[in-house]
N, C-alpha and C positions, 0 to 999 in steps of 0.2 A: 364606675359601674362594673367594669370588667374585673378590677382588682378586688372589689367586694365579693363578687361571685366566686372568684378564685379562692379567696380567703375562706368563704363559707364551705366550699367543696373540700378544701384541705382539712377543715375542722368538723367534718360530717359526724364524727363520733361524739363530739361534745354538744352539737346543736340539734335540738328537736325540730323536725320538719314543721310541726304545728306552730312553734315559736317563730320560725322563719316566715311562714305564710301570714301569721298575725302581724309581724313587722311590716309586711308589704300591703296588707289589706285593712288593718285595723279591726279585724274580726268581722264576722257576718252576723249582725244582730238586726232583727226587724223592729222590735219595740222594747225599750228599756222600762221595766216596771219599778225599778229601785229609784227612789227620789235622790236627787243631787244633794249631798250633805252641806255644801257651802257654795251656792251660786255666786257669791260676791267675788270670788276669784277663779273658781273651777268652772270652766265652760261646759255646757251640756254635751257638746261633741266629745270632749275629753272624758267626761264621766261615763258616757255610753261605751266608749272603748275600754275604760277601766272595768266596767261592769261585765263586759264580754270576756275579760281575763279570768273570770270565775271558771270558765269551761276547762282550760288546762289546769289540772289539779295543783301544779306547782304554784300557781298564782292565786290560789284561793285566799291565802292570808293577806295578799296585797290588797285585794278588794276590801277585805275586812278592815285592814289598816286605814284605807281611805274613808271608810264609812263610820269610823269612830274617832276617838280623841287623837289618834296619830296623824290625822289629816294635815294639821298645821306643820308637821315635820317635813312635808313635801313641798310646802310653799316656796322655800328658798330656791328650789329647782325651777319653779315657774317664774320667779322674779329675776333669776340670774341672767346676765348677758351671755354667759357661756355655760349652759346647763350641763353639757357633756363633761365639764371639768368640776362640777359641783357634786360632792360625794352624796350618795343616798343615805338616809338615816339608818342607824343600826336597828335590827340585825340584818336588814335587807342588803346592805352594802357587801356583807360577807357571803350571804346565801344565794345571791343571783349571779349568773355568769355574765360575761361582757355583753352578749347579744340581748339578754333579758334586761340589762340596764338600759340599753338603747330603746327597748320597747317602752320602758317607763318614760323616757325622754319623748318618744313618739306620741304618747298619750297626753303629756303635759305641755310640751313645746314642739309641735311638729315642724315649726319653721327652722329649728336648729338640728335637723336630722343630718344634713350634709356634713357639717363639722363633726358630728358624732361618729358617722361612718368613716370619715377621713381618719379620725383618731383611732378607730378600731383597726382599720387596715394598716396604719402606720405601726401600731403596737404589735400586730401579728406578722406582718411581712417586711416592714421597713419603709422609710420615707420615700425611697425612689419609686415605689408603687403608686404614690398619689401625686407625684409631680409629672406633668406632661413632658415628654422628651422634646428637645428643640427641633425645629424644622430643618432637616438636613437632607438635601437631595442626593448628595454623593453616597451617603450610607444606604439610602433606599435603592440607588442604582446598583450598588454592589450586591444587594440581595436578589437582583433580577438577572434574567438571561433573555435570549432572543425569543423564548416561547412563553415567557411570563409577562403579561401586560402590567403597566404601572398605573394605578388609579388615584387621581386626585379627588378627594371628597370635598366639594366646594362648600364654603360658608359665606353668608352675606357680608359684603364689605371687603373680602379678600380675593385677589386674583393672582394665581400662581404663574401666569404666563410669562411675566417679566423675569421671574427667577428661573423658569425653565429655559427661556431663550438664552440667558446668560450662561447657564450650565451647559447648554448645547454648544455654545461657542468655546467654552473652556475645554470641552471634550473634542474639539475640532469637528463638530457635527453641525455647525452653523450654515447659513446661506442655503444653497440648494440641497444640502444633506438633511435639512430639517423642513418638513412640510406639515402644515396644520390646516384644519378645516373645521368650521363651526357647523355642527349637524342641525338639520332641520328638514323641511319638506324638499324632497328630490335630491338631497345631498348624499344619501346612502350609497348609490352605485359609484359616485365619484370617490367616496372614502374607501370603498372596497378595492377600487383600481389603485389608489394610492398605496394601500397596504400590500397589495400583490406585487407592485413594482419595488417597494422598499424592502420586502422580504428577499428579493433577488439581489438588489444593489447594496444592501447593508446600511440603509439610511434610517432616519427616525421619522415616525408619523405621530401627530397629536390630533386626536378627535375631541373637539371641545363640545361641552353642553350635551352629553349623551342623553340627559333626561328629556330633551326636546324631541328626540327621535324614537319615541316609544315603539312604533311599529317596526323599526329596523333593528331593534335590540336582539331579536331572535337570530337574525342574520349575523350580527356581530358575535353572538355567543358561539355560533357554528364556526366562524372564522377563527376565533380564539381556541376552540377545541381542536381544530385542524393544524394549529401551529406545532411544528416538530423540528428538532435539530436537523433533520434530513432536508427539510424544505426551506429553512430559514438561515440567512447569513448570520454568523455569530455577532455582528455589530448591530443587527436590526433591533429596534425597540419600538413598542407600541405604547404610547401614552394616552390616557383617557381622563377627561374631566367631567364630573357630573355632580349635581346637587343630590342629596339623599332622595331616592325614589323607589317606591315598591316595585316598579316595573324593570329596574336595573337587574340584569342577569345575575343570579346568585352564584353560579359557577365561576364567573369572572371575579367576583368579590372573594370567593374562597381561594382561588388559585393565584390571584394577582397580589402585587405589593401595594398596600393601601397607605395613603398619606393625606394629611389635612393641614391647612395653614390658617389659623384663626386670625382675624383682624386685631389690631392693638386694642386692649381694653383699658379703660381709664382715660380721663380727660387729658392728663399730661402727655401720655404716650401718643394719643391721637393728635394733639396739637403739634407735638414735636415731629411726628412723621409728616404732617402736612407742610410744616415749615422747612424741614430738611430736604424735601423733594421739590420745593418751589421757592427759590431765593428771591422773594420780593418782600419789602417791609413797609407796611402802612397800617395805621390804626384800624381802618375799615377791613383790611385783610385779616388782621388778628381777630376781629369780630366775626368775620365769615368763617374762619377756621374753628373758632370757639363754637359757633352755631353748628358747624358740621360735626364736631365732636359730641355736642349735646344731642342732636337728633339721632346719632348712631347709638349713644349710650342709653337713651331712653328705652330702647328695646328690652333691656333687662328687667324693666318694671312690668312687663306684660301688658294687659289691657289698660292699666292706669297710665302707661307710657304712650302706647299707640294702640288703637283698636285692632289694627292689622299690622304685623311687623313688616317693615319695608326694607329692601336691600339697598339703602343709600350707600354709594361707594365713591371712590376717588374721582371717577369721571364726572360726577355731579359737581364736586368741588373744583376740579380743573376748569370746566367750562364757565363756572360762576366767577372764578378768579380772572379768567381772560376777559369776561364781560365787564367786571369791575374795573380792571386796568383801562379798558377801552373808554368807559364812561368818565373815569377820573381824569384821564389824560386829554380827552377831547372836549370836555365841558369846563367852563369857568366855575360853575357851581354844580355840586354832585346832584344828579337827578334821582333822588331817592325813590320816587314813585316808580320809575322805570326799572331800576335795579331790584327793587322789591318784587315787582311783577315777574321779571325774568328769572330771578333766583327762586322765589317762593312758589310762583304758579307754574313756571315752565320746567326749570332744571330739576329741582327737588319735588315740586308739586306734580310733575309729570308721572311720578311713581305712585302718588297718593290717590287712592280710589274711594276713600271714605270722607264724606263732607265734614265730619267732626274732626278728623285728623287734619284736614286742610285748614280748618279754623285754628287748630293748635299750632300748626307749622307757621302760619302767617303771624300769629301772636308772638311766637318765640323769635322769629326773624326781626320783628319790629323793635326788639330790645337791642339789636346789633346794627341795624341799618337806620340810623337817625343822626341828626345834627349834633346831638349832645356827645356822641362817641368822639367826634372830631374836636369839638370846641371845649368840652369840659376835661380838665386834667383828672386822671384817676377815676374815670367814669365807672361806676359799679355795675357789674353784670348780675349781681344777686343782692337781695335786700340787706344782708349783713355787711356788704362791702368787702367781703373776704376775696371775692373774685373781681378783679378790676382790669380795665384796659391799660396796657403799659404806656408810659410816656413816649412821645415820638423820639425815635433814636435809630441807630443803624441795625443792620441785619444780625450781627453777632450779639448785640445787646438784647434783641428780641429772643434769640435762642437761649441766652443765659437767663433771661427773665422767666421763660417757660420751665427751664431746668431747676432754677433756684426757688422760685415762688412756690410756697407750700400749697399746692392744689390738693385739697382733700377729695380725692377721686370718688369716694363712696358717699359723700354727704348729699342727701336728697335736696338740700336747700338750693344748690346751684341749678337744679332742674325746676325749681319753683314748687317743690313737693314737700309733704309732711314726713316726719321721721317714720311714721307707721308704714310708709310705702316699702321700707326694708323688710318688714314682717311679711307683707304681701308677696314680695319678690322671693323671699326664702320659702314661703309656703308653695309657690309655683314650682320652684326647683325641686322641693321634696316630692310633690305630686308627679312631676316628670320623671324623677329618679325611680319611684316606686312603680309607675306605669311601665317604664322600660324594663325593670327587673321582672315584673309580672309576665311581660311578653316572652322573656327568656325561659319562664317556667311553663310555657305552653298553656297559659290561661289558668294555671293552678292545678292541673291534673298531674299526678305523680305516678308515672309508669303504669298507665292504664287505670281502670276503675277498681275501686276497693269497696268492701262492704261498708266500711266506716263512712266513706264519702257518699255512697249511695243512700245510707240512712240519713245523713245530713241533708242531702238534696231533697229526699222525700219529705223530710220534716219542714224544710223551707217552703216547698211547693204546697204542702198541706196547710201551713200557717197562712200563706197569702190567700189561698182559695177560700179558707173559712172566713176571712175578713172581707172578701169581695162581695158587695151586695148584688142583687139581681139587676139586670139592665133596666134603664128608665123606660117606662111605658109612654112613648112619644105620642101615640094616638090619644091617650087620656089627657096628656099635657096640652095637646092642641085644642081639645074640647074645653079645658079649663082656662087656657090662655090662647084664645083664637087670634088670628091675624087681624089687627085693628089699625086703622089709619092714624089714630091719635096716640097709640102706644106701641112703639117699635120694640120695646123690651120683651114683649111676648114672643116675637120671632127670634130674638137673640137667645132667650131661654131654651126654646125647642131646638134650635140649631146646635147650641152647646151640648144639649142632652144627646143629640145624634152623634156628635163627634166623640163624646166620652163613651158612648155605647160601643162604637167601633173599637176603641182602644181596650175597653173592658173585655170585649169578646176575644180579642187577640191574646190578651194576658190569660184569660180563663182557659181557652182551648189549648194553648201551648203548655200550660201547667198540667192540665188533665192528661194530655198525651205524654208528657214527661213522666208523670207518675205511672202510667201504663207501661212505658218503656222500661222504667226501673224494675217493675214487677215482671217484665218479660212478655207482656201481652201484645205489644207492638214493637216494630223494629226501631232502634235508636239511630235515626238518620242524621245527616250532617247538620240539619237545621236544629234538631233537638239537642244534638251534641254541643252546638254553639250556645243554646239557651242554658244548658247545664253548666258549661264552662264559665259563663258569666255569673250565674247564681252562686256558684261555689266560692267565687272571690268577691262577692258582694257588689257586683256591677249590674246595671240595667242591661238586659240582653238587647242586641242590635235589632232583633225582630220587633221588640216593643218600641224601641226608640224611633223606628221608621214611621210608626203610626201615632207617635206621641207628640205632645207639646215639648218645646226645648227644655231640657233639664240637665244639669251637671251633677245632680245629687247621687250618692251611693244608693244601693238597692233598698236598704231599710228606710232611709229618709224619703226616697222616691215613693215607696208604697204608702208611707204615712201621709205624705203630701197629696198623693193621688186620692186617697180615701177622704181627706179633708175637702178636696175639690168636689167630690161626689156628694158629700154631706151639705156643702154650700148650695149646690143646685137643688138637692132634695128639700132643704129648708125653704128655699125660694118657692118651690112647687107647692109645699104644704101650707106655708104661711103668707103667700103673696110676696110682692116685690119688697126687697129689704130696704131699710133706710140708708144703710151704708153698704156699698158694694166692695167685696174683696177683689180688687183688680187682678191680683196674682192668680185667682182661681179660674179665670177664663182661659179656655183653650185658644180661642182666636180673639185676642184683646181688641183688635181694631174694629171688629163687628160691634162690640159693646159701645165703643166711643162714637162710631157712626150712628148707632141707635140713639144715643143721647143727643147728638146734634140734629138728627132727623126729628125727634120729638119737639125740639125748640123751633126748628124751621117751620114745621107744620102748625105749631101753636100760634106763632106770630106771623105766618105767611111771608117768610123771608127766604130768598133763594139760598139753598144750602151751600153753594160754591162761594158765596160772599162771606160765609161765617168762619170764624176761627175760635180758639178756646182761650178763655181767661182762667187763671188759676189763683186760688187763695188757700194758703195753708192755715188751717184753723188751730187754735190752741187747745183742742180737745181730742181724746182718743176714742170716744164713743158718742153716739147720737141716736135718739129714739125717733127723730123726725127727719123727713126728707126735705131738701131745699125746694123752693117754689119753681126755680128753673135750674137745669143742669143736674149733676149727680154728686153725691159724697162718695169718696173712695178711700180705702186704706190698704195696709199690707205692703207698702213700698219701703225699700231700704236705701239710705243715702251712702254712697261709696266715695271716699276721698274727702269728705267733710262731715260736719255735724249740724243738726238743726237746733238753733237756740230758741226754745219755746217762749222764753220770757221776752226776748227782743223781737222774735218773729223774723230772723234773718239767718243766712248761712254763717257758720262759725267753725273754728278750728276743731279737729278731732281731739278726743282725749287719748292719752298714751295707751297703746295696745288694744284700743277699741276701733276695729276696722270698719264696722258698719253701724249706722244709726237708724233705728226704726222711725219712720215719719209718722206724724199724727194724721188726722183726717184732712184730706185735700178736697176742696170744692172746685169741681170742674164746671165752668160756666160758658156755654156757647155765647160768643159776642162778635162784633165786627169792629172792635176798638183796636187801634195800633198800640203796641206795647212800647213804653219808654225805654230808652237805651241803657239806663242805669241798672237794669235787672239782668240776672244771669240766666241764659237760655240753657236749661239742663236736659240732656237726652235721657229717656227712659228705655231700659233694655230688659229683655225677659230673663237673661242669665248674665253672670259676671264675665263670660267670654266676650261679650259685646259685639264681636264681628258676626255677620250673618250673610245669607245669600238672598238675592231677589227671588221671591216665590212667584208662582203663576198668578197670584192675586194682585201683584204689583206692589206688595208690601215686603219689607225685609223680614227674614225669619227670626230676627232678634230685636231689632229696633221697633219701639212701639210709637212713641210720640215725644215731642220736646215740650217740657214744662217751664214756665217762667217763675223764677224764685227771686225774692228780694235779697239784696246783699248790701252790707255797709262798706264793702271793699270794691275796687274796680272789677268788672267781670273777668278781665284778663288774669287776675290772681287765681280764680277758680278754674279757668281754662287750662292753665299750666299744671294745676293739681289733678287734672283729669276727672273732675267731679261729675258723677252721673247717678241716676237712680236705677235700682234693680227691682224686678218683681219678686225674685227669689234668690236665696243664698245657695252655696254649694253644699252646705252641711246637711 
């Protein structure tokens, strides 16, 4: 990230700022009127970005090329495993500069942007600018003095304290000359006293976990500002450790020596580190270390790996190993139920706060803690049999097995996942990279406001305002759909209208004020500045998001989606209750589901707390009639799997197709227990999956769990992270 920014700043003369911002944002377009020329391979999102390229004059011919017979010339880039190394068709190969070629890759294959930027930086600055330097405490120490603090930026799974203690003893600063304290409530004054004493005596102080003492950070900042050669012993050093935190003092970061130590990546390195640091050798131990490596490595897959990324670390493994030793040595037969509970529910599960993640954790652990691992020779840890438990042998043979055995660290199969998950992972890395780069650009503003950006802002605000309909007349809706005992959906409709009215008013007022501010009629305050900064880079302003339903869509898609939701409610109001409900269109989805259950409970005089939902996926996409009981819904997407309409079961994804649109689902209130052979599939509002518990008692993201038939064991889909989503990010 830093190298790419450095590279762009050095090449300012050759790079247009509009090109640079397009690379980061994909352009700011609200609605694309040009039809996609070949939807069979060119995604709508890619085509929208290509169409936006018409605005910079240089790219006018590119859009023309895509819209006519040249289109197939670009398909090799889309199909390639390394699009950044695939030459563009002539004449564009010669006419575009390196950054503009990356823009084409961004439009066609956004998942391969990181390799493209790496190649760009390597070509301009050299290979050493893309390779992380090795973790070397002695070099960092040489850069410091008694007045400059040394800051460890922590990352999950890596603890620098062992390295620091060893380095302190090497420098003859061990024992009483090295003091450390973990910051937290009430520890601030003790830490301040430690620093004061060490400054005079010339010893070292380490303050751990600074991110946990937010209120004391201002005091620490003052202490660091007051450090001077006159008051500090030359041997004194102040070491700080902290996870990335917005509350950490910026001045300490600017003045200090910053270091970070990433945990080992890849299964082989992870396994090797676990074995080298703990010389015991048993097949169950190998399984436990393999499990530890898997749960750590799954983080790289984002929400498909874990809904919430957890900081599993060496201490979880150490205590699990000790318990495993104890049970294996003390019992004639290994009590798998006990070690499963202790390792899965307590040691690792103690960190897990999401129920679906806990289900996944226990499913993965069951593959490694079972009798077959001990009894079967070459027990497979993956369906292909490429990953196996080594035969019982001595410690050195286990180490050799880990080193020699060709563990393909990057293959999703060992995680129980589909190959498409690599595309999802790369897309997340691209998004993170561009979001971080945008932050360095100050939200897209370039050296203050310019007439060009003002005109763009004014046009965006005007475009959205002209599309916004008037607020719903909730009083008229109440007259047409009064509160009735036998029809709860009337109340759902009116409540939804009220929620959307609030959001619509916030959007309308902020855009009207922004237009006035651009014309100079009102003052451009901080709030309007934030709205403007978001609009100019194609993001949903924070002010709107606070009043909105959860959404990860960019500005153009968000506005289109918002207008579709308003039309859905308007159509309901004008034409009475729909036959099929667009579930994604509800602001508060749980209210609709409760309404459906209430209607059933009141119709059949059944207590509502005894009811659950039964689900049936129908082989149709449209229906003109409503069901006798329950509701028909549509608009859901399957993530991590595909729905086989012919067989009516979950099936494997097609290559490069990340999401599958579900047909109509019949939600039927019932009190029947579900058989175990079905997969319990969670439904989320956005692909982020994680949410917080709101005041209503519902998660801000999780909606409901649906039961889907499967021809495979449910564990197969659990490991794949299969879920349904109300909306996509595009």
